[in-house]
C-alpha positions in Angstrom: -17.2 -1.0 1.1 -17.8 -4.9 0.9 -16.4 -6.7 -2.0 -14.3 -3.8 -3.1 -12.9 -5.4 -6.4 -16.4 -6.3 -7.6 -18.1 -3.1 -6.6 -15.3 -1.1 -7.9 -15.3 -2.7 -11.3 -18.9 -2.3 -11.6 -18.7 1.2 -10.8 -15.8 1.6 -13.2 -17.8 0.2 -15.9 -20.8 2.3 -15.2 -18.5 5.5 -15.2 -18.2 4.9 -19.0 -20.4 7.3 -20.7 -21.2 8.5 -24.0 -19.2 11.6 -23.3 -15.5 11.7 -22.7 -16.0 14.9 -20.6 -18.2 12.6 -18.1 -15.9 9.7 -18.3 -12.9 11.8 -17.0 -15.0 13.5 -14.1 -16.8 10.4 -12.9 -13.6 8.2 -13.2 -11.4 10.7 -11.4 -14.0 10.9 -8.5 -14.3 7.2 -8.3 -10.4 6.7 -8.5 -9.9 9.2 -5.7 -12.7 8.4 -3.3 -13.6 4.7 -3.6 -11.1 3.4 -1.0 -12.8 5.7 1.6 -16.3 5.6 0.5 -19.1 4.5 2.9 -21.8 2.2 1.7 -24.2 5.1 1.7 -21.6 7.1 -0.3 -21.2 4.2 -2.8 -25.0 3.7 -3.1 -25.5 7.4 -3.8 -22.7 7.4 -6.5 -24.5 4.4 -8.0 -27.6 6.6 -8.2 -25.9 9.4 -9.8 -24.5 7.0 -12.4 -28.2 6.3 -13.1 -28.8 9.8 -14.5 -28.9 10.2 -18.3 -25.7 11.7 -19.5 -27.2 15.3 -20.5 -28.7 15.7 -17.1 -25.5 14.6 -15.4 -23.4 16.8 -17.7 -25.7 19.7 -16.8 -25.4 19.0 -13.0 -21.6 18.9 -13.2 -21.4 22.0 -15.3 -23.7 23.8 -12.8 -26.5 24.4 -15.4 -29.0 22.9 -13.0 -29.2 21.3 -9.6 -31.0 18.3 -8.3 -33.9 18.5 -5.9 -32.1 15.8 -3.8 -29.6 17.7 -1.5 -27.3 14.6 -1.2 -26.9 14.4 -4.9 -26.1 18.1 -4.9 -23.5 17.5 -2.4 -21.9 14.6 -4.3 -22.0 16.8 -7.5 -20.2 19.6 -5.5 -17.4 17.1 -4.5 -16.9 15.7 -8.1 -16.6 19.5 -9.3 -14.0 20.2 -6.6 -11.9 17.3 -7.2 -11.8 18.1 -10.9 -10.9 21.9 -10.3 -7.5 21.0 -9.1 
């Protein structure tokens, strides 16, 4: 991604949520994938970070699915990373 330090720090800041569980899940994903993210993946992760905390938690816990297949794929990646 272009300007990695700026974008990483912005995404890192946006991973700070009102729920510790979300902080951990999102930061683990960002730390593990940022270096290899494409521009599209970075934009999608930023879009996911726009979701309200409760919706995001429900997605990550599998209690609901997004109507956007791309979002569902990213949620699955986040879930897999955190199951290890």
